[in-house]
C-alpha positions as CSV (number, residue, x, y, z in Angstrom):
1,M,-38.6,11.6,0.1
2,K,-37.6,15.0,-1.3
3,V,-34.1,15.9,-0.7
4,S,-32.7,19.7,-1.1
5,V,-29.9,19.7,-3.9
6,L,-27.0,21.5,-2.9
7,D,-23.6,22.9,-4.6
8,I,-19.8,22.5,-4.1
9,Q,-20.5,25.6,-2.1
10,G,-22.7,24.1,0.7
11,K,-26.0,26.6,-0.5
12,D,-29.1,25.2,-1.6
13,T,-29.8,25.5,-5.5
14,G,-33.3,26.0,-4.6
15,R,-34.0,22.9,-6.4
16,K,-35.3,19.2,-4.9
17,V,-35.0,15.6,-5.9
18,E,-37.1,12.7,-5.1
19,L,-35.8,10.0,-3.8
20,S,-37.8,6.4,-4.6
21,D,-39.5,5.0,-1.7
22,A,-38.4,1.9,-3.1
23,V,-34.4,2.1,-2.6
24,Y,-34.4,4.7,0.1
25,G,-37.3,4.0,2.0
26,I,-38.0,0.5,2.8
27,E,-37.5,-1.7,5.8
28,P,-34.2,-2.6,6.2
29,N,-33.2,-6.5,6.3
30,K,-30.4,-6.9,8.4
31,H,-29.8,-10.4,7.7
32,A,-29.1,-9.4,4.0
33,V,-27.1,-6.3,5.2
34,Y,-25.0,-8.9,7.5
35,L,-24.4,-11.3,4.6
36,D,-23.2,-8.9,2.2
37,V,-20.6,-6.8,4.9
38,K,-19.3,-10.7,5.5
39,Q,-18.8,-11.2,2.0
40,F,-16.9,-8.0,1.2
41,L,-14.6,-8.8,4.1
42,A,-14.1,-12.3,3.6
43,N,-13.7,-11.2,-0.3
44,K,-10.5,-8.9,0.7
45,R,-8.5,-11.4,2.9
46,Q,-5.5,-13.0,0.9
47,G,-5.9,-16.3,2.8
48,T,-1.9,-16.5,1.9
49,H,-1.0,-18.0,5.6
50,K,1.3,-21.0,6.1
51,S,3.3,-22.9,8.7
52,K,5.4,-25.8,7.4
53,E,4.3,-29.1,8.9
54,R,6.8,-32.0,9.7
55,A,7.1,-33.5,5.9
56,E,8.1,-29.9,4.8
57,I,11.1,-29.2,7.6
58,A,14.7,-29.5,6.5
59,G,16.5,-31.7,8.7
60,S,17.7,-35.0,9.2
61,T,15.6,-38.3,9.1
62,R,17.9,-40.1,11.6
63,K,15.9,-41.8,14.8
64,I,17.7,-39.5,17.5
65,K,17.8,-41.9,20.0
66,K,17.4,-45.6,21.0
67,Q,13.6,-46.8,20.9
68,K,14.0,-47.9,24.8
69,G,15.5,-47.8,28.0
70,T,16.2,-44.0,28.1
71,G,13.3,-43.6,30.3
72,T,11.8,-41.1,28.3
73,A,9.1,-41.0,25.4
74,R,10.6,-42.8,22.2
75,A,11.1,-40.6,19.6
76,G,12.0,-41.1,15.9
77,S,12.5,-38.0,13.8
78,I,13.8,-34.6,15.0
79,K,11.2,-32.9,12.8
80,S,8.5,-34.1,15.6
81,P,6.2,-31.2,16.2
82,V,7.0,-31.9,20.1
83,F,10.9,-30.9,19.6
84,R,11.8,-27.0,19.2
85,G,12.1,-26.5,15.3
86,G,10.1,-29.3,14.6
87,G,7.0,-29.1,12.0
88,R,3.3,-27.6,13.0
89,I,0.5,-29.7,13.9
90,F,-2.4,-28.4,11.9
91,G,-1.1,-25.3,10.8
92,P,-2.5,-23.0,8.5
93,R,-3.0,-23.6,4.6
94,P,-3.7,-21.3,2.0
95,K,-7.3,-20.7,1.6
96,D,-9.6,-18.6,-0.3
97,Y,-12.5,-17.3,1.9
98,S,-14.3,-15.6,-0.8
99,F,-18.1,-16.9,-1.7
100,K,-21.0,-15.9,-3.1
101,L,-23.9,-14.8,-2.6
102,N,-26.9,-14.2,-5.2
103,K,-27.8,-11.0,-7.0
104,N,-31.2,-10.4,-5.3
105,L,-29.8,-10.1,-1.9
106,K,-26.8,-7.7,-2.6
107,R,-29.6,-5.4,-4.4
108,L,-31.4,-5.7,-1.3
109,A,-28.8,-5.5,1.2
110,R,-27.4,-2.4,-0.7
111,K,-31.5,-0.9,-0.6
112,S,-31.3,-1.6,3.0
113,A,-28.2,0.1,3.8
114,L,-29.2,3.4,1.6
115,S,-32.4,3.4,3.3
116,I,-31.0,3.3,6.7
117,Q,-28.7,6.6,6.0
118,A,-31.9,8.3,4.9
119,K,-33.5,7.5,7.8
120,E,-30.6,9.0,10.0
121,N,-30.7,12.1,7.3
122,N,-27.0,10.9,6.6
123,I,-27.7,11.7,2.7
124,I,-26.3,14.8,1.2
125,V,-27.1,15.4,-3.1
126,V,-25.3,17.9,-4.7
127,E,-25.3,19.2,-8.4
128,D,-22.4,17.4,-10.7
129,F,-19.1,19.1,-10.1
130,N,-15.9,18.9,-11.3
131,F,-11.9,20.2,-10.8
132,D,-9.6,21.9,-13.3
133,S,-6.8,19.6,-12.3
134,P,-6.5,17.2,-9.3
135,K,-5.5,18.8,-6.3
136,T,-6.3,17.8,-2.4
137,K,-7.3,21.3,-1.3
138,N,-10.0,21.5,-3.9
139,F,-11.8,18.3,-2.5
140,T,-10.8,19.7,1.2
141,A,-12.8,22.9,0.3
142,V,-15.9,21.0,-0.6
143,L,-15.7,18.8,2.3
144,T,-15.6,22.3,4.8
145,A,-18.5,23.8,2.5
146,L,-20.8,20.6,3.5
147,G,-19.7,20.6,6.8
148,I,-18.3,17.2,6.6
149,E,-14.7,18.1,7.3
150,N,-14.1,16.2,9.8
151,K,-16.7,12.8,9.5
152,K,-16.1,9.7,7.4
153,S,-17.8,10.3,3.8
154,L,-18.9,8.2,0.6
155,F,-18.9,10.3,-2.5
156,V,-20.9,8.6,-5.3
157,L,-20.8,9.6,-8.8
158,A,-22.1,8.9,-11.8
159,E,-19.0,8.0,-14.0
160,Q,-15.4,7.8,-13.3
161,N,-14.2,11.2,-12.8
162,N,-10.2,11.2,-12.2
163,N,-9.7,15.1,-11.0
164,V,-12.0,13.8,-8.2
165,Y,-11.0,10.4,-7.3
166,L,-7.2,11.7,-7.4
167,S,-8.2,14.8,-5.3
168,S,-9.8,12.9,-2.6
169,R,-7.5,9.6,-3.1
170,N,-4.8,11.4,0.1
171,L,-7.9,11.6,2.4
172,K,-8.2,9.2,5.0
173,R,-11.6,10.0,6.1
174,S,-13.1,10.3,2.0
175,K,-13.4,8.0,-0.5
176,T,-15.1,8.6,-3.8
177,I,-16.7,5.2,-6.0
178,T,-19.4,5.5,-9.2
179,N,-22.6,4.2,-8.6
180,S,-22.0,1.1,-10.1
181,G,-19.3,0.2,-7.0
182,L,-21.9,1.1,-4.5
183,S,-20.9,-1.5,-1.6
184,T,-23.4,-2.3,1.8
185,Y,-20.2,-1.9,3.7
186,E,-18.7,1.4,2.4
187,L,-22.4,2.8,2.7
188,L,-22.3,1.9,6.1
189,N,-18.8,2.8,6.7
190,A,-19.5,6.4,6.1
191,N,-21.0,8.6,8.4
192,K,-22.2,11.1,5.5
193,V,-23.0,9.5,1.9
194,V,-22.6,12.6,-1.1
195,L,-24.4,11.3,-4.1
196,S,-23.8,13.6,-7.0
197,E,-27.2,14.3,-8.7
198,A,-26.8,12.6,-12.2
199,S,-25.9,9.2,-9.8
200,L,-29.1,9.1,-8.6
201,E,-30.4,7.5,-11.7
202,G,-27.9,5.0,-12.0
203,I,-28.2,3.9,-8.3
204,E,-32.2,3.4,-8.5
205,S,-32.0,1.6,-12.3
206,N,-29.0,-0.3,-10.8
207,L,-31.2,-1.5,-7.8
208,S,-34.7,-1.4,-8.9
209,K,-34.2,-4.5,-11.5
């Protein structure tokens, strides 16, 4: 599949690049995509939720009333879960929600995500660019030139570029990553995926192993 290369003014440079069918043209595997997105979201969970059970409540251990003759249910502790201020029955405890997936499945999921975006014509290839200094207005100008200022966008660079990254950091609808940091969730969460020309080789190399 051939895609035109644009400059940061949104103009066609007259050059085209070939996107590998092995990465951008496969039949998407929906289950692999589901598992990779599930893992991404699960790994972001802190899992620090905690409530106190009856053994952890600070309070008297005195038997609060006599066993018999009161006409009500017997009760042995003010810390009992049936009383207000008592412990919680089977409350949440700290938990690690992360889980592992094998590398081949994760590669398949990312190739599936790229193929979905390519099929829907949501992939834009731009020539490599840089800014003299980190300024949000410079990045905003690029979004406007590409016609994606009102859409969620994901910029994929070949390597870390602090000026570009810092220029995009304040924009809620845009995110900048390197080709080694591709994730299925972020690919599918974007309306437009903008790939720098230099990042193409790294993406295909990482996903064709």
